[in-house]
N, C-alpha and C positions, 0 to 999 in steps of 0.2 A: 596929527597927520601922520599916517605913514607913507613910505617911498614905495614905489611901483615895484614888484618881484619880476619885471620883465625886464631887467639890466642883463644881459647875456654879454662876457668877453670869451674869448678862445685867444691862449696864449700859444704861439707858433712853434712848432718844432724846433727850429732854429734857435729860437731863445731859451729854451729849454735845455738843450745842449750844452749849452756855453759854460765853462767851468767858474768865470768871475761874470762880473756886470749884474745888470738889470735890465730889465724890458716893463713898461709901463703901456697901461692903456690909456687912451685919450681921455681929458677931463670929463665929467659928468657932475650933473645937480643934483642934490637932492635938497630939499627943501631950502633952496637958494643958496646952497652951499657948496664948491665945490671941491668934487674927491678926485682920485684915481688910484687905480688898483696897481699895484709895483709888485713883481714877481723877480726874484732873484737866487743867487746861492749863497746859503750859510756857511756850509762846508761841502764837500765832494759828494756826500748823498743826503744833503736836506735842503730842500726849496724852501722859502720864506713867499707869502701872498699877503700883501697888505695893502691896509686902505691909507692913502694918504690926501690929508688933508691941504686945501691950497689956500693959502690967506686966512686962516680962521682956524681957531682950536676946539672946533667941535666934536665930539667923538658920535659915533654911529653905534647902534644895537643891530645886526644885520645878522645873514647867514652867505656864507661861501657854498654854492653847492657845485661838486665836481663829477660830471657826466662820466661815466662807465662806458662801456662800448656798447653799441645799440642794443636794446633787451635786456641789460644788465642791471640797469638803476643807477643810481648815484650814490655819492656820500656828501653829506652835509656837516659842515665847518662854522661852528656858531661863532659870532666876535658880539662877546656880550659882558667880556670881563676888560675891555678898555681901561686902565687905571687912570683915574681925574689926574695925577700927578703928569702923566704922558700926554694931556691931550696938547694935540697940535703937533704931534710926533704920528709917524706911521707906525701902525697896529693889524694885527694879523694873525692868520694859522699858519703852522709849518707843515710839512710831508716828507717824511725820507722818500728815497729815492723807490725803494721796491712797493711801496702804497701807491706813491705817483704814478707808477707804471700801469698800475691797475687802470688809470684812468685815460690814457693813451689812447686816440683816436687811430684811424687806420692811416692817416697822414702823420702821426707824431706829435700832433696839437695836443693842448689840453682844453 
């Protein structure tokens, strides 16, 4: 069985502008397992977007779709390489600030 592709989250501008710390979505269920998406800074110019398993060590194969400004499409970042030895740990794509700026909406969110 596949998870619904209709799960959408928005990362607020205030969270994206923080030099440290992280921001997380509310937990959501995929095939009876809870996950959330966490975003934070790796360095001054790189952000991470990772899936966080809650109370289990299952991994997902999925995609993150980052919307560009209206009419400009989106960017897909696949999460298909989650190593078995890191099961139960956060995993996901990173994005440099120059690339992330292409996905900022009018209100500064992504």
